[in-house]
N, C-alpha and C positions, 0 to 999 in steps of 0.2 A: 820644266816649266817655263812657258813664256816670261820676259823679262818685260813686254810691254809697260808700259805705263797705266794705271786703273782707269784712268779720265779717256784712254781711246779702248774700247773691245779688243783684244787679241784678236787675228784673224782664227778662224779653226781651219782642220783640216780638207781641203776642195771635196765636195763630190763628183768627182771628174769622172769615171770607170763608170763604162757601161757593159751591156751581155758580151760585147767579144771580148772588151778584158777579161771577163770572168770568164769565156769558154779559155782562154789563151792562158789563164792562170791554173785554172782547173785541169785541162788538158795537160799543160808542161809537168803540174805536180804529179799527175798520175803516169807520167813518165811511161809511155805504150811502145817506144822502141827500147828501152832500157829492161822494160818487163819485157818484151818480147824475145831481146837479144840474149837476155843473159837469164831468164825465166822459166821459158817453154821447155830448157833442159832440166831443169829442178820439178817441174811439177811432171814430166815425163819420166822422172827416174821414180815419182813416186805411185800414180795410177796405170802408168803404160800409154799406149795412144788414146786414152779417154779423157785425156787434157782438154780436148774441147767440149765434152759433156760438163765437164766440172765445170769451166770457166761461163758457160751457158746458165747451169745452174745455179751456182753464186751470185750472177746477175742479179737473181729474184729478189734473194734478202737485202743485197744492196740497192736496188731498186725501192723497196720499201723502206731504209732509212734515208734514201735522197728525200721520199717524201716527208716523213719524218722530220728532217731538216728544215725544208721548204717551209712545212706548217710554224714550226718554233723561229725561223728567222722573222717572218711574217708580224709572230706576235711578238716579239724580242728583239730586234736586229741587235747584236754585238759582238764585235771581234773575238772576243772569247767563246762563242760558240757552245759546242758541248759542257763546257765547264760552268758556263752561266745558267744555261737551260735546267740541265741534271742537277746543280745544287739548289735550284729555285724548288722542282721537283720531286726529287729525290733525296735531298739532302745534303749538307755542306760537305762531308766526308766523301760522298760519292761523286759529287761534284768535282772537287778539289782533286780526286784521284784521276776523273774522268781528263781535267787539264794536264795532267802530268802526265798520264801515257800518251798521250797526243804529244808532247812538247820531248819526251824522250825518244818517242818511236821516230821523231823526225829529226834530230841529232843522228841518232844510229844510222838512222837511213842517210841523212849527208855522210856520216864517216865511212861508210862501205859503200859509197857511190864515189867517193874519192877516190877508192882504190878503183874502181870502173873506169872513172876518167883517166886516172892510172897507164890501165893497163892498155886503153885503147891508144892515148901517146904512143906506149912502147909496142905497140904492135904495128901504128906506120914508121918507127924510127926501124924498125925491123924490115916492112918494107922498101925503106928506103938504103936498106944497108949496112945499118948502125946497128951492132949487136953488142959491144960493150963500151963503156965509157971510162977510163981512167983504173982497167983491169976488171971492175964491175960489170958482170951479164945484166944486159936488159931484157928479163926474162917477162913479159906477158902475164905468165902462168903464177907470177913469186907475189904473193901479200907483202913483202917486207919495200920490194923496189916499187912494187905497183902504186903502194901508200905515199911512198916518199915524194913520186912524180905528182900523183894525185894532190896531195895536199898545197903545191905548188897553185894548181888551178884552184883548189879550193879558196886560197885565200885572196886573190884574184877577182874573186866574184864579188867580193865586199864592196866594191867600190861601186859595182853598177846595183848594189841590192840598194846602196841606203840613200841611192840619188832619185828616188822618188819611185812611185808604182809605174806614171806611164812611160817613165825610162826601160822600167825592168819587162813591161808588156808588150813594148814595139820589139825587142830582142825576141819575146820571147816567138810573138809572131814569126819572126823571120826565121829561127830556127828550127819551127814547127813545120812549116813549108817545105823547108830542106828535107826534114827528117820521112813526112807522109809522101813528099814525093818517090822518095827514094826506097822506103817500105813496100809501096804500092805497086813499083814497077817490078822489082825484084821476086817478089812473093807472088803478081799475079804470073809474070815468068813461070815461077816455081810450081803453082798450079795446074798450068798447061802443059808444060814441060817434064813434069816429075815422071818419074820410073815407078814410082809404089800407087799402086791402086788406092783412088779412095774407096771408103766404106762408112755405111751409116752406123755400124759398128762404134765407130769414133768417137758417137755422139748419146752411146746408153750408157748412165753412169749404173746400171744394173750389173754392168761386165766386171765390176769392180768388186771383187765379192771380199778383200778385208777390209772390216771398217775402221781402224785405225788408217790405212793407206787414204782410204775415203775423205775422212775428217781431217788429214793431213792437206790432201790435192783442195777440198774445199777451202781451207784457211788461207793455202799458197794463193789460190783464184782469187777469193777477197781482197788477197795482198796487190793482186794484178790492178783491181780498181782502188784502190785506195789513192787518194789526192784530188778529187771531184771535190772533196767539199774545202778544199782550198777559196774556190768562190765566195763561201761563207763569213771567212774570214777578214775579207775586206768590206764587208757590208755597210761598215759605215763611212766607206770612202765609194760605195756606189750610186748611184742617182736615186735608184729605188729599190726593198728590197727584193721587189720584182726579178729584178735585173740578176740579181745574184741565184737565184733560184733556176732563171731560164740559162742560165751561164753554167751551172751546175750539170745540169739536166743535160742539154744538149753534148757537153763532153763526155758524160756517161755514156750515154746511147752511140755516141761515135766511137768510144774504145771500146764498146761490144763488139761492133761492125767488127773494127780491126782486127781484135785480139781474136776473133771464130776465123777471119779472113788468112789472119798470118799463121793461126794452128794448124789449118788445115795444108795451107802451102806447106809449113816444115816437113810434115810428115807427108808430103807427094815427094817432095825432095830426097828427104834424108829416112833413113830406117831408125827405128826406134835405139839402137843402139848407138849409132853414131849422134844422134839429136844428145844422147843422155851422154856420149864421149866429149863431147865439144863443149858444153856446158856454158862456161860466161863467151866465148867464142862462136854459138851457133850461127848469130849471124854475119858477123866476118868469115864465116865457113861457108855461108850458103854464098855470100857475092863472090867469093873466089871457085867453087863449083860453077855459077850459070857465068861467068862474065871472066873476061879476061883484061890485064890492067891496061890505062887505068882505071877502068869503070870498076872494077873489082873492089876498089880501094873507098867507092861511095858508102854501103852499107857500114864500113866500119866509120867512116867518119858522121854517117847519121848518128850511131850510136853514141860516139863522143860528144855531140850536139846534145841528146837527149839527155846523157850525164850531166851536161852543164846547166841544160837548159831546166832540168828536175830540181837538182840541187838548188837553184836560184830561188825556184817556184816553192822549195820547202820551207826556204829561209823566212818567207813573206810572212805566212800564216805562224811560223812559229814565233817569231819575234813579236808579233801581232798578240797570239795568246798570252805572252808573257806579259805584256803591257797589259791586257786585261787584270789579271791574274797581280799585276803590282797596282793597278788602281784598287781593287782590293785590300792592300795590304798581306795577301797571303804570299805574294811573293815580296822580295825587297824592291824599293822606288828605283832602283837602279835600273829597272826595265821599265821606267815610263819617262826616261832621259829620250827625247828627242833631239833632232837634226834643228841647230837654228834656222836653217835655211831650206831642207828639204820638206821638213816636218814629216820623217820618218823616225824608227824607233831604233837610231843608228847605233847604240850602245847595247841595246839586247841582241840585235844581228852580230857584232863584233863579238861579243860573249859566245854567242852560239855557235860562231865556227871555230871558236878556240876551243869548244868543249869539244866538237864533234873531231876536230883534229887530234886531241888527245886521246878520244876513242878510237881513232883510225890506229894513233900507234900499239894502244894497247890488241888491236885486233890483229897485230903480227903474229901474236903466240900462234894463231892457226897459219900454217905456213904456206898452204895451197888455197888459190885465190879461190877455187870451188867450193871450199869448206868453210870459207869464212862466210861468203856469200849465205848459202844455205842455211847454216847457221842463225845469220842475221835478219834473212828472208822469214824461217819460222817464227823468229821472235818476236817481230814487227807485226807477222801476222796475227797472233795470239792476243798483243794488245789491241791492237785495230778492232779485232773481234771483240774484245770488251766494252771497247769505248764507243764502238756503235751501237753495240748492244744496250748499253746503257743511256746513251742517248736517245736512242727509239722507245724505250719504255717510259724517257720521261716524258716521251711525248704522249703518248698513249694514257699518263695519268693526268698530267696538265688538261687534255681534251676529254677527258672521262664523260662530260655533258654531252659530248656530241652522239651517247650512244641514245641520245632521246630526241635528237635532232633530223634521223632519218638515216637510211640505209647508204647514203653515198655519204654523208659527210662520219657516222659510224665506222664505214671503210677504210675512209681514209686519213680520218683524225686519230683512229685507236686499232681496231682491226690489224689492218697492214704494218703498224708501225709496229705494234705489241709481238706480232707474229715473228717478225723480220727478226725482232734484237732478240728472241727468243730464242730462235734458229743458230744466230751468231755465239748467243752466249752456251747454249748448250753443245754446240761443236768445239768451243773452246775448252770447256768443263772435260769432255769427254776424252782432247787430245792430250790436256794435261794428264788425267788420270792415266792414259796411254803409254805415255813417255817415264813417267813413277815406275810403270810395271814392265817396260821392255830391257831394263839393264837391272844389273845388280851391283854397280859401283860406279863411279865418277871418271870422267876421263873428257878433255877438251879436244871432241870429235863430234860432228856432226850426226855422227851415228849412233850417238852415246843420248839414254833417255833422259837420264839425270841431268848434263848438260844442257840439254834442250829443254828442259823443264827449270831449270836454276834461271836462265838467261830471262824470260818474262817475270819468272819468280822474284828476282833481284828486282825488277821495276817496280813491280806492286806495291813491295814491302818498302822500299825506300818511298814512294806516294805516300804512305801513310805514316811515315816517318815526319816525312816533307809537312804533312798536313796536322801531326802534333805541334811540330813546331810554328806556321801559320797560326794554330787557335793558341796554346801557350802561351807563347812567347811573344809572337809579333802581335796577336790578342785582335785578328783582324776580324772586323764588323761581319764580313760573309759567314764566319760561323756561329754567328748569333741570327742573323738573318737568313742567310740560304741565298739572297738576292746578288749578283753582281752588281759591280758600281755602272748605271745609266753611262751611256755612249759621251753624254755632252759634260760629263764631268769633270775630263781632263783636257783642258784648252791646250790645242796645239797650232803649231804654225801652217802658213800655207806651204801647201806643195807649189813651188815655183814652176817646176817642171811640166805643170798641169795648165799652166797660164796661157 
C-alpha cells in the first residue's frame, strides 16, 4: 500500500495501455513461435498429418471463449478476469478454482519454457563449437542441462517485468517483429520449395479415427491459442475495456493465420516421421534444411526470443491475477505489495519466478526434454480447457436474460459462450477418462495414462485445498459474496515509465 499522506490522494496506476500494447502482450503470451517450434511435432505425434485440421477446429470454441471474455470484461473490468467473473456467476468455489488453475498453469508454463530457453542457448553454443564446459556435455536434448541454463535466463527477466508494463511491451514489440519476420520467411520458403505434396486431407478432422487421439489433439491445439486472454489481465491499466477486447481478438486471429500457414509449411518440407522425431528442435531443424549458416541460425534465435517473450508476457497476467486474489484475501497480502516507483506487483512477480524455478528443477526427473515438454503441455491443456469452459459458462449464466433481447444478443451472450464452454469441458472430461483407462500402472512417462491424469488432477485438488484455506482460515469475504474486490479498492503508485 502507498504511504502517501491522507491529505493528498495517492496517485493510482496510470491507464497508459492501448490496443497495440494489448496485441503485443496477447501475442507474446500466446508464444506462436514457441508453439510452432516445439508443439507441431507433439500434435503430429498424436493426430498425424491432420494437425492443420485440429488447429482450425480448436479455434472455433476458443473464439467463443473470446466472445465471452469480451462480454464479461465490458460488464466488469478486473485484472482477476475469470476468477472474478466465475465467482460471481457460478459460485466462489468454482471462481477460486478458475483463478487457481490459471495461476498454476502459468507457473508450469514458465517452468518448462525455461528449459526451452536453455535448450536454445545450448544449441547456439553447439553451433559455435562449444560442446562441453568443465567436463559437462552441453546437450540441448537434456532436461537437466537445459533447465540449469534456462533458470539463469528466467531469473534475469524479473528486472524488466517489474519496471512497468510500458517497458515490458516495448521489449515485446521488438521481439515479435523479429520472430514473425523469420517465421514468415522460412515457412514461406518451405511452403514453396517443399518436396511433400500438399493434401486437402490435412484439413479433414474425420481422418482421425481414434477418439482419444482426437480429444488429445484438440486439447493440445487449444493450448496453442492459450495466452490471448493476457490482454484482459491488464484491463485496469488499459485506456478502455474495448481496447483489451480488440487487442485479444486481433492477436487471436493473427495466431490462427500463423499456425495454419506454418503447420502446412512444416508438412510440405518434412515427413511426418521427421517432424515427430525432431520434436522440440523442429524449427531449428527447418532452418538447417533450408539455409546455410549464418542464416540457418535465425530460426533458432527466433525460438529463443519467443520463449523469452512468452515467459515475460506470462509473468504479467500471473502476478496481476494473484494481486486480484490478494485483494480479496483468498491469497496472502504479500501478493498485493507493489513497487514504490513502478506500481507493479513486484513481490508477486519475484515469488512466481521462484516457484517456477523450483518446478523446473523437479521436472528434471524426466530426463528427455521432449518427454517433459509433452507432459507439461498435456497438463496445461487440460486445465486451460477447464478454466476457459468455466468462464464461458459464467458468461452464459450472467447474461441469460439476453435470450429475451433478440437473436443477436442471445447468440453472442449466451448460446456461443455456453456451447464453447461445454465443448471444452466435454473434451477435457473425455480425455481425463481416457488417461485413466489407457494404463494399469503409474510411471513417469508421457506414455503413461495415470501420470498424464495425475498432473492436472493434482493441480485441481490443490486448488480445492487452497480454497478451503481461504474460506475457513483466511475467512475471505469472497466466499460470502462471490464477488471480487473492485479495481479501485487497492491504491497503487503511478507507473512512472508510462509518463
